[in-house]
N, C-alpha and C positions, 0 to 999 in steps of 0.2 A: 504493500500500500504506500509506504514511504517512497519507494522507487517511482511509482506512477505519479505521485504528486510532484516529486522532484522534477521529473521530465516534463510534466505539463507546465511547470512554472518557469522552466529554463528557456532563455532566448539564445538560440545559436544562429549566427549569421556571418556571412562575409561582408565586405564593404560593397554592398550592392548599389546599383544605380538604375535609373529608368529615364527614358527620354521625355516622358510626359508626366512628371510630377505635377499634380494638380493642386492649385489653390482655388482657382475659379474656372469653371469650364462651361457653365450654362447661364443664360440670361433668364430673368433679371438678376443682377448682382446686388447684394446688400452691402452698402457702405456704412461704416461706423465712424462718426466724428468723435475722435478720442476726447476732445474737449468736453463732451457731455458725460464722460465717464468718471470725472473727478471734480475736485473743487478748483475754482478759478483763483488765480493770483496775479497781481499786477505790481510792477515797480516802475518808477521813473528813473531812467538811467542818470547817474551822477554826471553833472555838467551838461545835461540836455533836457529836453522837454518831452521826448517821445516815451509813451507808455509801452512797456513790454509785457506781454501777457504770457502766462504759463498755465499748465494744468497739473494739479497735484493729486496723485492717486493715494488715497488714504485707506483703501480696503483692498484685500487680495482680489485679483482678477485673473480670468482665463480668456485669452484671445484665441478664437477658433478659425480653422482653415476655410470655413464656409462663408466668411465675410472678408471684406477688404477694409483695413483700418487706416484712417487718415489722421496724420499728425499735423495739426494746424499751427502748433507753437511748441515751446519747450514743454516736455512732459516729464514730471519727476515721480520716481518710485521712492516713497519715503521710508524712513526707519520703521522696521517691523512689517513692511508690506512686501508681498511677493507677487510679481507678475509672471504668469505662466503663458507661454506662446506655443501653440500646437505646431507640429511639423506641417509644412506646406502652407503656412499662413503668409499672406502678403500684406506688408505695411508700406503705405505710401506717405510721403511727407511733402508738405507745402513749403514754398519759399515766398517771402514777400519781395516782389520785384521793385527795384528802385528806378527813379527817373534816370539816373546816371548809369548807362550801360555802354560797354564797349565790345564790339564784335559779338553781340548776343549774350554777353556774360555780365553778371552783376559786379559793381564796384563798391568799395567801402564808402559809407556815407558818414556825415558828422555824428550821427546818432545811429545806434544799431537797430535792426529790425528783430523780429522774433521768428526765425525759421523753425520748421518742424525739427525736433531733435528728441532723443530719448535719453534721460539721465537717471541712473540708479544712484540715489543718495546713500551716504554711509548708513549701514544697517538695513538698507533695502536689498531685495534680491530679485534677480531675473532668471527664470528657467526657460530658456529658449533653446530647446534641444530638438533640432531638425534631424532629418535622416538624409542619406544619399539619394533616396527615392523622392523625398519631399523636403527640400531645403526651405528654410525660412528666408524670405527676401525682404530687405529694406531698400527702398529706392525712391526715385523722384515721382512726383504726381503724374507725370506724363510718359513714363518709360513703358513702351509696348512689348519689350522683350521679356515677358513673364508668362507663365502658364495662364491661359485665358486671354492673353493678348489685349487688344484695345478695349474689349468688353469690361476690363477691370479698371479702366481709367475713369475717374469720377466725372460728373457731369458739369463741372465748372472749370473755367480756366484760371490759372494761377498768375494773374497779371493785373496791374493797376494801370488802367488806361489814362487816368487823370494825371499821372506823373507824381503823385504824392507818395507818402510812405505807408498809407493804409491800404490793404488789399481790397479788391472787389471780386466777388465770385461771379464770373460771367458764364451763364449757361451756354452749353452747346445746343445745337439744333436737334429737334426731334427727340426730346427727352421728356420724361415726366418726373416731377419731384413730389414727394409726399412728406408730410410732417411726421415726426416720430418722437419718442421719448427715450431717455437713457442712451441716446446715440444710435438706436436701432432704426433702420429704415429711413434715415434722414435724406438719402439720395438713392434713387433707383433708376438705373439706366435701362431704357426700353429698346435701345438700338437706334439705328438711323445714322445719317451722315453727320460728320463733325464739322463745326463751323470753321472754315478756313480763312475767314475774314478777320479773325481776332489774332493779333500778334501773339506769338509764343504758343499757338495752338499745336495740337499733336501733328497735324499734317504738314505744317510749314517748318516745324522744328525737328521732327524725328523721321519723317517718312523717307527722306532722301539725304544723301551725303553731299559733300563738297570735294572736288578734285578726286572723285572716285572712291572716297573713304566712307565707309558705313557710318551714318550719323551717330550710332551708338558709341563710337570712339571719340566723339567730339565734345560731348557735354561734360560739365564738372561744376562743383559748387552749387548744386541745385537745392540742397537742403543741409541740415546740420550733420548729425552723425550719432553714434552710440557712445555714451559716456558712462563709465562705472567709477564710483568713488568708494574706496574701501577704508579700512582702519589700520592697515599695515604701515610699517615705518617708512618715512622719507626724511631726508636730512636737511631740508630747507630751514634756514633761519638760525641754525646753531653756530656757535663760535668755533674757531679752529680747534681740532682735536676732540671735540665733544662727541661722545658715543650716544647717538640718538636711540639706541636699543636699551640703554641703561634704565633700570627701574627708578633711578633717582632723578632722571631727567624728565621734566614735564613738558608736554606739548602745550602750546598756547593757541587756542582757536580764536580767530578774529571775531569781533563783534561788528555786525553789519547793520547799516541803517536800513530799517525795514521798508522804507519808501523808495530809496534810491539804489540800494544794493552796495553803496560805497562802504569801505572799511571805516568804522567809527573809532575803533580802538583795537589794540592787539598787534602782534608782530608776525603772525602766521608761522610761529615756530613749530616745526614738525607737521605742518599741513600746507596744502597748496590750493589756492583758489582755482576753480575750473576756468581754463582759458576761453575767453569769448562768451562766457555765460553772463546773464543779466544780474547775478548776485542775489539769488532768492534766499536770503537768510541762511538757515542751517543746511540747505540742500546743495550749496555751490562750492564745496571744497572737499578734498579727500586727504587721507593720511591719518596718523595717530600712533599708537604704541602697541597694537595687538600683534603679538608674535606667536604665542602659544595660548590657546589653540590657534591654528592658522585662520586668518580672516577669510570668510566665505561670502562672496557676493552672488553666487549662483552658477549658471551654466550658459555658455554660448557654444553651440555645436551646429555645424552645417548651416552657416549663415552666409548669404550673399548680400554684401553691403555696397550699394552703388551710388555714385554721383554726389557724395557728400562734400564737406569742407566749405560750407557757406562762409563768405567773408563778412563777419559780424561787426568788425571795426578794423581800423588800420593795423596791420600786422597781427591780427587776431582772427585766424581762420579756425574753424572746427576741423577735427580729424575724423577719419573714417571710424577708428576705434581709439578712444582715449581712456587710459587707466591711471587713476590717481590713488596711490597707496593701496593697490589691490593685492590681497593676500593669496597664498598658495592653496587655500581651500577652494578657490574659484577654478572652474573648469573652462578652458579655452581651447577648442580644437576644431579643425575643418572650417576655417574662416576665410572668406574672400573679401578683399577690398578692391573696388573697381573705380577708376577715374576720380579719385578724391582730389580736391583742389589743393589741400595741404598734405600733411603726413597721413600715412595709412594706419600704422600702429605706433602709438606713442605711450610710453610708460614713465610716470613720475613716481620714483621710489617703488616700494612694494616688492613682493617676491613671487608673484603669480607666474605659473608656467604656461607655455603655449606650444601646441603641436599642430602640424599640418595647416599652415597658414600661407595665404597667397596674396601678395601685394602687386597690383596691376596698374601701371601707368599713373602713379601719384604725381602731384604737382610739386612736391618737395621731397621729403625723405620717406622711404618705405618703412623704415624701422628707426625709431627715435627714442632715446633713453635719457633720463634726467634724475638727479637728486637721490642717488643711491639705489638704483634698480638692481635687484638680485635674482631675477627670474631665471628659469631654465627653459630654453626654447629649442625645439627639435623639428626638423622637416619644414623648412621655411623657404619659400620661393618669392623672389622679387624680380619683376620685369619693369625696368625704368621707362618712363615715357620718353619717346624720341622726337616729339614735336617741338617746333620752335616758331610758331606762328604760321601765317598763310604762305610765307615764302618757301616753306619746305616742300619737298616733292611728294608725290602721291604714295611713296613707299612708307611714309611716316604715319603716325596715328592721326594726324590731321586736327589736333586740338586747335581751337580758335583763339587761344591765348598763348602766352609764352611760358606757361607753367609746365616745365619739363623736368623738374628735379635737378639737384646739383650732385653732391656726393651720394653714394648709395645709401649710407646710413649716417645718422648724426648721434653722437654719444657724448653727453655732458655729465659733469659731476655736480657738486652743489652750486648754488648761485654764488657768483663772485669767485674769489681766489682762495677760499678757505679750505680746510681739510677735515671738515666734520665727517664722521663715519656713521654707518657703514659706507664704504666706497661703492660706486657703481662697478660691480664685478660680476655681471651676469654671465651665463654660459649659453652659447649658441652652437649647436651641432647640426650637421647635415643641412646646410643651407645651399641653395643655388641662387646666386644674385647676379643678374644680368644688367649691366649699365646701359646708358642711352645709345651707345654704339657710334657709328661713324657716318651716318647719313646726312647730318646737318653740318654746314660749314661753320656753325657757331661753336662746334667742338674745338676748332682751331683758334677762335678769337673771342670767346665769351668772357665776360667779367667774372663768371663763376667757374670754379674748378670742377670738372666732371671726373672725379676720382672715385675710388672704391670706398670702403668704410672709413668714416671720419671720427676720430676721438680727440677730445679737447677738454679743457677746464677740469682736469683730474678725472675725466671719465675713462673707463676701461672695461674690458671684457675678455673672456676666453672663448675663442672660436676653434672648433674642431671639424675636420672632415667636410669642408665646404668648398664650393666652386665660386670664384669671383672673376667675372670676365666682362669684356667690352666696356671698360672705363677709359675714355680717351686720354685723360690727363693723369693717370697713375693708378697703381694697384691699391694702395693704402695711403691715407692721409692722417697721420698722428701729429698733432700740433698743440701749441699752447701759447701762453702769453709771451711777450717780447723776450727773445733770447738771441744774443749775438754770438754765443759759443755753445758748444755741446753740453747738454745736461750731464752732470757727473754723479749724481746721487738719485735715489728714489724719492725725489722731492714730493712732499705731501700735497702740493697744489699743481702737480705737473703730470699730464698724461705721458709726456716724453719720458719722464723718470720711471713711471709705472710700467712702461713697456721695455725699458732697458735694464732695470736693476731690481733686485729682490729686496723686499722689506725684511726687517729682522724681528717683527712681532705682529700681533694682531690677528693672526689666522687668515683665512680665505678672504674675509670681507673687511679686515682691519678693525673689526668691532668685536673680535673674540669668538668667531664662529667658523666652522669648517664648511666645505662645499655642500654638505648636506644640511647646513644651517643649524647644526648642533653645536653646543658650547665646546670650543676647542681653540685655544690661542696659539697653537703650534705655528711657528714662523713658516711662511711659504718657502718652498724649495727653489723657486725661481721667480721671475717677474709676474705680478698678478695679471698683467696684460699679455696675451700671447695668441699666436696663430699656430695650430698644430695640424698636420695632415691636410692642409688646404692647397687647392690648385688655383693658380692665377694665370689667366690666359687672355691674350689680345688686349692688354692694358698698356697705357702710356705711349700710344702710337701717334698722338696728335700733339704738335708743339703748342705750348702755351707759356710764353716767356714770363708772363706776369706771376706765375706760381712756381717758377723754377722747373718747369717741365721741358726738357730738351726736345722730346718728341722725335720719333723716327721719321715722321713725315711732316713737312712744314705746311702742307696744304692738302685739301681734300682731293684735288685732281691727281696728285702723285699716289696717294693711297688707293684711289679707285683704279688706277692703271695697274698697279701690282696685284690687287685683289682680283680684278676682272680677268687679266690674261694669265694669271697663275704662273708666270715665268719665274717668280721668286718664291720658292716654297716656304722660306722662313720670313716672309714679310711681317709676321706677327711677333717676331722675337724682338724684345726691347732690352736696352742696357739698364743697369742699376739706376743710373741717373734719370732715365725715362720712366722707370717704374715707381720711383719714390720722389715726389716733389719735395724740394728743399725749403720752400717758403710759402707763406699763405697770408692773405690779407685779412686782418682781424677787425676791420671796420664794422661797427654795429654790434660788436660783442663786448662792449664795456671797456674797450681800450682803443687808442687811436690807431689808425691804419698804419701798418708797416709791412715791409716786404723783406725783412732781414733773412739772410741765409741762416740755416739751422733753426728757423722757426717751426719747421716740420721735418719729420723723418730724419732725425739726427743720425750721425754715423753709428752711435751705440744702438739705436733702435733698429737700423738696417741690419746690423750685425746679428741681432736677435732674430729678426724675421727670416734671415737667410741661413741661420745656423742649421747645419745638417741634422742635428738632433731633433729638430722640430718637424722634419720630414715634409716641409712645404715644397711644392713643385711650381716652378715658374716657366711659362711659355711652352709647355707641352699641351697639345690639344686634348682636352678631356673627353672628346668624342660625342658632344651634344650636337643636335641639329639646330644651330642658331645662326642666322644670317647676320653679318655685322651691321646691316642697314635697317631692315624692316623688323618690326615687333608685332605686327598685326596678324600674322598667320604662320603656320608651319613649325612652331617651336616644339621640339621633341627633346625632353630632358633625360631620356634613357640613354645611357652611354654605350658607345661602341668600342670603348677603350677598356680592355680587361684589367689594366693597371688601376683604373678608378674603382673597380669592384672590391678591392681589398687594399686599403691604404694604411690602416692603423687600428689598434684596439684601444685607443686612448680616450674614448668617450667616457666621461665620468659616470659612474653607476650611482647617481644621486637624483632625488626628486623626480622619480618616474621617468627618467631618461633611459633609453635603450642602449646599454653599453656594447651590444652586439651589432650596432649599425656601423660596421667597419668599412664603409664605402664613402666616397666623396659625393656630395650633393644631396638634394632633397628627395631624389628619385633613384631607385636602383633598377627595378624591373617593371614597375607599374605606374602609370600616370594617374596618381590618386586624385587629381583635380578634375578629371574627366567626368562628365555626366551631370554634375550638380552645380557647376559654376557658369556665370555669364561668359567667362573667358572661353570655355569650351563651346558654348552655344554659338559664339561668334567665330569659331574656327581658329582661335589663336594657337591652340595646342594640337599637335599631331600626336602620334603614338596611341597606345591602347591602355585601357584599364583592365587588369587581370583580376577577376572576381572569383575567389575560391568558393566552391559549394561545400557547405559544412554540415556534418551530422554529429550527433552525440549519443554515447552509450555509457553504461556504468559497468566497470569491471567487477570481478569477484570480490574485491576488497572494498567495494562501495565508492570507488574514486571515479570522477568524470573522465571520459576518454573523448577527445576532440579529434575527429577525422575530417580531412578536407582534400579536395582535388588540388593538384599542384602541377607545376611545370618544373622539370628537372633543372637544377641550377639556380632557380629563383629563391629569394628569401621571403619568409613569412614571419609575422609576429602574431602570437596567440595571446590575447588579453582577457582578463576576467574582471567582473564587477559584482558586488553584492547589492548594489542599489541602482544599477543601470545608469549610473551617473559618472562615477570615477572609475576608470579602467587602469589596471596595472598589468605588467608583463608576466606571463606564465613561462613562455619560452620563445626563442627565435630559432627558426628552422630553415636550413638550406636544403631544399628538396632534392632528392636523388631519383625520384620517379614520378609517376602520374598521380600518386596519392601519398599523403603524409598523415602521421598520427602522433598526438601529444597526450600524455596522461598527466592530469593535474594532481600530483601526489600530495599536495598540501590541503586538499579539500575532500570531503566525504559527503555522501548523500544525506540530506536532511530536509526538513519541511521549509527551510528558508530558500527562496529563489536565488539562483546563481545565473549570471549572464556571461556569455562568451562571445568574442568576435575574433575574426581572423583577417588580417590586413596584409596584402602583398606590398612589400617595401619597394 
């Protein structure tokens, strides 16, 4: 009897996918105005007169896949409240269009508007657990590339025809509206033609592209994004050397003016205000001191997040995903960011982990860390936007602005030049990061360095088994404040020192913990900043004298000639000076601009990066199918180079990372982003998704036996969960035949459900 109950409650599955995951498929469609589901709140922004509205959810809610949810403004999930979103649910968000627009995109105004955005406040929780067959989609009000297509687009246009700051909902033609209560039935689409006479309508903005580019590649900044605020540690506001994890160190939460959102008092010690938010009292900052038990803000799984990054004020754009002091009790996996105007994934402190994440065509950095981030990230893909305005050729993504991203990642320490701890020393393993490439002439002359990962202001990280390629102005950019000579010690305010020299105390994070974040002050055996088992390819080929990049090619024409005719097989091989820029302009980072030599990638840093003990590989082709020009189609991240399949066993066995992922890159045999992402729907990725068929039995000892179809030579990871929420590794298997079997010797049959999944790596 126990065995039958056990089997009936167990979920056994591979990472399946389906082409027609449905959120809405039949008319009429029921739209839910989320503003009617909570309490309203309004502030007047400090220094302005514009009222900014928000919706405050004060009760637990469940959003279902049979409705389309419309975010008309900032929506806050408050302390003690859980929002559950079913797999396959579609969430659309409004944007308040402003009079000042350029090339069809919004510009910052003197006072901010209130775009649709979803914010989980400290103590709030979101359970958005989609599946490969039914991902949860967050997107613009007018995006037609969703299950159900145009029938799921609401009946009003998101445009203010008068040129003011307040929106007007302009109905499309041939629709019927009905009144409703509690947000249900507020708008019902009966079909019919869309009104093409209204600016920004679906037909004129989305139906066709420009210069042959699908319009889905062109949009950006059309709404806010997803923000999670946790209670885990961040080191903002503390003095030099202070341990923000110490029980004797108190956080100082700001007191905000309830009318304007301005800081009335307090120093934000240990917390960070949400960038670009309107400052709604207790809901607009993250951080704190919760380390044990780990802070838990919920689950984001199989999420496609599109067209975010609304410019809410000058230099304050929202990100696709923003994490403020989010703790490692939170689950982040299988996440897509598409065409965000600013960063895709930004972390302010905290120690949350992330797996299987996809950054596509961001306007700034695909991955951005600040203020003591200590997360563990594995299987991360970034494809940088290669657009540069209308002048670019049709091989580019065709963005209508010049938001193309600069360095691949941006990694900062505390605010200013202090050395508060914990340091930013996160772990990233098995990443595939593809820079903007060589299609645009701007790569040779831009004011920005298009380099690989960028570390500064005492920021650092440990990267393992990753592929970093197609960065025109260098492989890595490790820089810091003004330096006219080589850094000679592990200076506490210097990223240069952290990558060149070892500390003598403080453990992994300089705050007395080891890589598993357990108490252990053992001194590091080497620099806390490192690259191990990483492949660097096709970097540093474009000359950019402003940043100390010699560049193998002085202009695009000469690069094109060598690449096209194939007469020089080693056209991609760069010298050390070309791979590692020696200077960097710090203007805008709290110090006057300077271009001193040894401002970046000092000799001691280069010596560590190229040290043979780190097993990094420079200028050998990793065997991916990536054209150095285009980013819009045909990318296959499965390697054809057998040397990439086994590079190192150095992945740390901590915080749910897979130490058996001893291959370079985010993909070994299976394109895990296929099927559930917009990227795949639009044909960006080639290659195939290998989905194992899984079955379960119980052996004579009462232990679960997981059997699955396999391909000889492929690697699979078998994972288990007792709550269908947090999964941990049972075993990693390299198949030797058409079927494989794993026995979970740590578990026995019981009345408690157990869940298994098998993922092809």
